MIMARMAR-853300 format. One line per field, with one value per residue: residue number from 1; residue in one letter; x, y, z of N, C-alpha, C, O in turn. Coordinates in Angstrom, 3 decimals, always signed. Layout:
% residues N
seq <- [NUM_...]
type <- [A_...]
n_x <- [X_...]
n_y <- [Y_...]
n_z <- [Z_...]
ca_x <- [X_...]
ca_y <- [Y_...]
ca_z <- [Z_...]
c_x <- [X_...]
c_y <- [Y_...]
c_z <- [Z_...]
o_x <- [X_...]
o_y <- [Y_...]
o_z <- [Z_...]
END
This chain:
% residues 75
seq <- [1_2_3_4_5_6_7_8_9_10_11_12_13_14_15_16_17_18_19_20_21_22_23_24_25_26_27_28_29_30_31_32_33_34_35_36_37_38_39_40_41_42_43_44_45_46_47_48_49_50_51_52_53_54_55_56_57_58_59_60_61_62_63_64_65_66_67_68_69_70_71_72_73_74_75]
type <- [M_S_T_P_V_D_V_P_I_R_D_A_S_I_R_L_G_Q_L_L_K_L_A_G_V_V_D_D_G_A_M_A_R_E_V_V_E_R_G_L_V_A_V_N_G_E_V_D_T_R_R_G_R_Q_V_R_P_G_D_V_V_T_L_E_G_A_T_L_H_V_T_A_A_A_T]
n_x <- [+13.554_+11.070_+11.030_+10.189_+6.827_+5.284_+2.634_+0.341_-1.367_-4.225_-4.847_-3.540_-2.966_-3.634_-5.597_-4.102_-5.305_-6.913_-4.961_-3.717_-5.782_-6.111_-3.651_-3.912_-2.972_-4.446_-7.726_-10.063_-11.640_-11.919_-9.876_-7.723_-7.906_-7.398_-4.686_-3.294_-3.937_-2.768_-0.147_+1.379_+2.048_+4.242_+5.213_+7.399_+9.437_+8.607_+6.451_+2.976_-0.121_-2.429_-5.126_-6.251_-4.166_-2.557_-0.976_+1.497_+2.689_+5.936_+6.193_+6.949_+5.527_+5.301_+4.311_+4.314_+6.472_+5.745_+6.440_+5.472_+5.581_+4.527_+3.229_+2.632_-0.179_-0.045_-0.951]
n_y <- [+9.072_+7.643_+5.916_+2.538_+1.421_-1.260_-3.086_-5.229_-7.890_-10.018_-11.947_-13.782_-11.881_-8.422_-5.817_-2.975_-0.404_-0.949_-1.538_+0.953_+2.358_+0.783_+1.199_+3.834_+5.974_+7.188_+8.651_+7.496_+5.317_+6.779_+8.674_+6.942_+5.833_+8.133_+8.886_+6.638_+6.456_+8.822_+8.202_+8.289_+6.294_+3.675_+0.305_-1.908_-0.291_+0.402_+2.440_+2.037_+2.043_+0.706_+0.278_-2.041_-3.804_-6.633_-6.882_-8.390_-10.049_-8.914_-7.153_-3.723_-0.624_+2.678_+6.055_+9.358_+9.938_+8.228_+4.973_+1.722_-1.470_-4.515_-7.061_-10.373_-11.041_-11.833_-15.024]
n_z <- [+2.518_+4.599_+7.794_+7.493_+7.975_+9.473_+8.086_+8.900_+7.253_+7.009_+5.141_+2.255_+0.357_-0.503_-1.941_-3.497_-3.110_-0.874_+1.004_+1.338_+2.587_+4.914_+6.166_+6.797_+5.309_+3.396_+3.303_+2.287_-0.190_-2.557_-2.410_-2.374_-4.939_-6.464_-5.778_-6.610_-9.376_-10.231_-10.215_-7.893_-6.181_-5.357_-5.778_-4.465_-5.463_-8.033_-9.909_-9.763_-11.291_-10.827_-8.920_-7.991_-7.804_-6.498_-3.419_-1.361_+1.661_+2.457_+0.372_-0.442_-0.131_-1.266_-0.668_-1.154_+0.752_+2.824_+3.899_+3.532_+4.856_+3.961_+5.934_+7.240_+9.224_+12.678_+13.872]
ca_x <- [+12.518_+10.755_+11.183_+9.047_+5.805_+4.728_+1.179_-0.022_-2.604_-4.621_-4.939_-2.293_-2.726_-4.624_-5.530_-3.309_-6.174_-7.315_-3.791_-3.528_-6.792_-5.782_-2.488_-4.287_-2.291_-5.519_-8.944_-11.130_-11.371_-11.790_-8.538_-6.801_-7.965_-6.753_-3.223_-2.775_-4.064_-1.837_+1.218_+2.090_+2.296_+5.182_+5.272_+8.739_+10.256_+8.054_+5.145_+1.883_-1.351_-3.573_-5.616_-6.560_-2.965_-2.424_+0.303_+1.661_+3.735_+7.269_+6.177_+7.145_+4.706_+5.627_+3.406_+4.643_+7.285_+5.352_+6.901_+4.687_+6.108_+3.414_+3.602_+1.552_-0.683_+0.223_-2.145]
ca_y <- [+8.080_+7.486_+4.590_+1.717_+1.066_-2.584_-3.140_-6.645_-8.268_-11.347_-12.880_-13.947_-10.647_-7.360_-4.859_-1.795_+0.636_-1.365_-1.413_+2.373_+2.707_+0.061_+1.839_+5.176_+7.024_+7.872_+8.661_+6.656_+4.687_+7.787_+9.240_+5.876_+5.770_+9.320_+8.873_+5.544_+6.832_+9.926_+7.675_+8.685_+5.109_+2.700_-1.001_-2.465_+0.627_+0.685_+3.088_+1.181_+2.826_-0.212_+0.263_-3.429_-4.629_-7.430_-6.799_-9.542_-9.867_-8.741_-6.016_-2.398_+0.359_+4.048_+7.115_+10.685_+9.910_+7.131_+3.670_+0.668_-2.815_-5.442_-8.246_-11.302_-10.854_-12.942_-15.848]
ca_z <- [+2.707_+6.007_+8.384_+7.084_+8.944_+9.188_+7.941_+8.832_+6.563_+7.491_+4.020_+1.493_-0.393_-0.332_-3.041_-3.196_-2.555_+0.468_+1.867_+1.639_+3.582_+6.142_+6.780_+7.212_+4.541_+2.672_+4.104_+1.744_-1.472_-3.618_-2.305_-2.790_-6.408_-7.018_-5.652_-7.439_-10.786_-10.508_-10.240_-6.679_-5.367_-5.916_-5.129_-4.650_-6.235_-9.356_-9.886_-10.240_-11.367_-10.703_-7.537_-7.646_-7.772_-5.278_-2.716_-0.475_+2.676_+1.895_-0.544_+0.137_-0.842_-0.869_-1.088_-0.641_+1.958_+3.706_+3.445_+4.164_+4.665_+4.128_+6.711_+7.556_+10.586_+13.610_+14.046]
c_x <- [+12.316_+11.056_+9.972_+8.115_+5.264_+3.207_+0.803_-1.342_-2.939_-4.703_-3.599_-1.948_-3.846_-4.486_-4.810_-4.150_-6.610_-6.161_-3.577_-4.534_-6.479_-4.645_-2.785_-3.579_-3.244_-6.780_-10.010_-10.736_-11.188_-10.392_-7.496_-6.748_-7.205_-5.226_-2.600_-2.805_-3.115_-0.379_+2.044_+2.472_+3.258_+5.125_+6.617_+9.578_+9.735_+6.671_+4.111_+0.595_-2.598_-3.988_-5.893_-5.351_-2.876_-1.031_+0.315_+2.693_+5.119_+7.348_+6.370_+6.417_+5.091_+4.607_+3.829_+5.381_+6.922_+5.815_+6.187_+5.294_+4.984_+3.923_+2.392_+1.128_-0.345_-1.074_-2.249]
c_y <- [+7.866_+6.068_+3.761_+1.411_-0.299_-2.505_-4.617_-6.860_-9.696_-12.390_-12.952_-12.697_-9.665_-6.419_-3.601_-0.690_+0.316_-1.222_+0.042_+2.844_+2.059_+0.737_+3.261_+6.291_+7.753_+7.743_+7.694_+6.105_+5.678_+8.403_+8.202_+5.795_+6.946_+9.238_+7.768_+5.934_+7.957_+9.460_+8.042_+7.499_+4.175_+1.423_-1.612_-1.614_+0.983_+1.312_+2.134_+1.982_+1.947_-0.301_-1.160_-4.338_-5.353_-7.241_-7.891_-9.244_-9.865_-7.578_-4.713_-1.396_+1.746_+5.020_+8.384_+10.648_+8.823_+5.814_+2.599_-0.677_-3.786_-6.687_-9.138_-11.067_-12.072_-13.720_-16.377]
c_z <- [+4.197_+6.488_+7.990_+8.260_+8.549_+9.137_+7.807_+8.098_+6.960_+6.391_+3.290_+0.697_-0.092_-1.526_-2.574_-2.547_-1.136_+1.452_+2.279_+2.688_+4.925_+6.896_+7.246_+6.461_+3.594_+3.508_+3.604_+0.379_-2.608_-3.599_-2.731_-4.310_-7.020_-6.937_-6.494_-8.904_-11.173_-10.500_-9.021_-5.797_-6.097_-5.089_-5.481_-5.605_-7.615_-9.224_-10.458_-10.186_-11.290_-9.236_-7.070_-7.608_-6.433_-4.689_-1.654_+0.599_+2.029_+0.918_+0.236_-0.745_-0.338_-1.456_-0.381_+0.700_+2.950_+3.083_+4.239_+3.833_+4.978_+4.845_+6.888_+9.000_+11.427_+13.818_+15.450]
o_x <- [+13.273_+11.301_+8.839_+8.561_+4.830_+2.572_+0.930_-2.305_-2.041_-4.636_-2.643_-0.780_-4.868_-3.391_-4.898_-3.741_-6.671_-6.363_-3.289_-4.193_-6.570_-4.676_-2.006_-3.578_-2.904_-6.896_-10.770_-9.653_-10.394_-9.795_-6.503_-5.669_-6.456_-4.545_-1.506_-1.810_-2.697_+0.524_+3.271_+3.143_+3.111_+5.006_+6.933_+10.323_+10.353_+5.814_+4.328_+0.256_-3.693_-3.281_-5.782_-5.500_-3.093_-0.028_-0.728_+3.480_+5.428_+8.434_+6.008_+6.656_+5.196_+4.112_+3.721_+4.943_+7.716_+5.609_+6.275_+5.503_+4.535_+4.911_+1.256_+1.967_-0.360_-2.153_-3.198]
o_y <- [+7.903_+5.157_+4.222_+1.174_-0.485_-1.934_-5.194_-6.119_-10.497_-13.588_-12.270_-12.463_-10.023_-6.243_-3.214_-0.108_+1.206_-0.829_+0.324_+3.630_+2.713_+0.834_+3.838_+7.435_+8.805_+6.832_+7.137_+6.383_+5.445_+8.627_+8.544_+5.700_+6.774_+9.496_+7.936_+5.764_+8.039_+10.257_+8.102_+7.673_+3.917_+1.459_-1.810_-2.133_+1.788_+0.787_+1.504_+2.542_+2.384_-0.887_-1.453_-5.542_-4.762_-7.420_-8.266_-8.306_-10.696_-7.063_-4.612_-1.323_+1.967_+4.841_+8.488_+11.267_+8.520_+5.571_+2.560_-0.997_-3.877_-7.295_-8.701_-10.914_-13.203_-13.138_-17.092]
o_z <- [+4.971_+5.697_+8.132_+9.382_+7.412_+10.024_+6.728_+8.291_+7.219_+6.666_+3.660_+0.387_+0.493_-2.060_-1.409_-1.542_-0.288_+2.601_+3.442_+3.572_+5.964_+8.123_+8.004_+6.915_+3.053_+4.328_+4.396_-0.136_-3.520_-4.652_-3.373_-4.897_-7.981_-7.929_-7.032_-9.608_-12.328_-10.754_-9.096_-4.779_-7.292_-3.864_-6.654_-6.436_-8.311_-8.514_-11.493_-9.144_-11.643_-8.415_-5.880_-7.397_-5.375_-5.380_-1.119_+0.471_+1.175_+0.655_+1.408_-1.951_+0.868_-2.569_+0.841_+1.670_+3.840_+1.894_+5.466_+2.663_+6.121_+4.433_+6.705_+9.887_+10.940_+13.926_+15.772]
END
């Protein structure tokens, strides 16, 4: 597993597909939908196939070796 990369979000939560785009691990929404639906994304260690799943600061998302740690944006 790779070193986690912090991904700050400005709201209380963000949709899984949006997070993948924000972090730059997918190029667009279509690619986000594909990797999520194929079961390649895990949230807190559990595969989730819902692109609209809400993730929050403290959650850890993994995709093909990339580890994303969701954080709250500094205000």
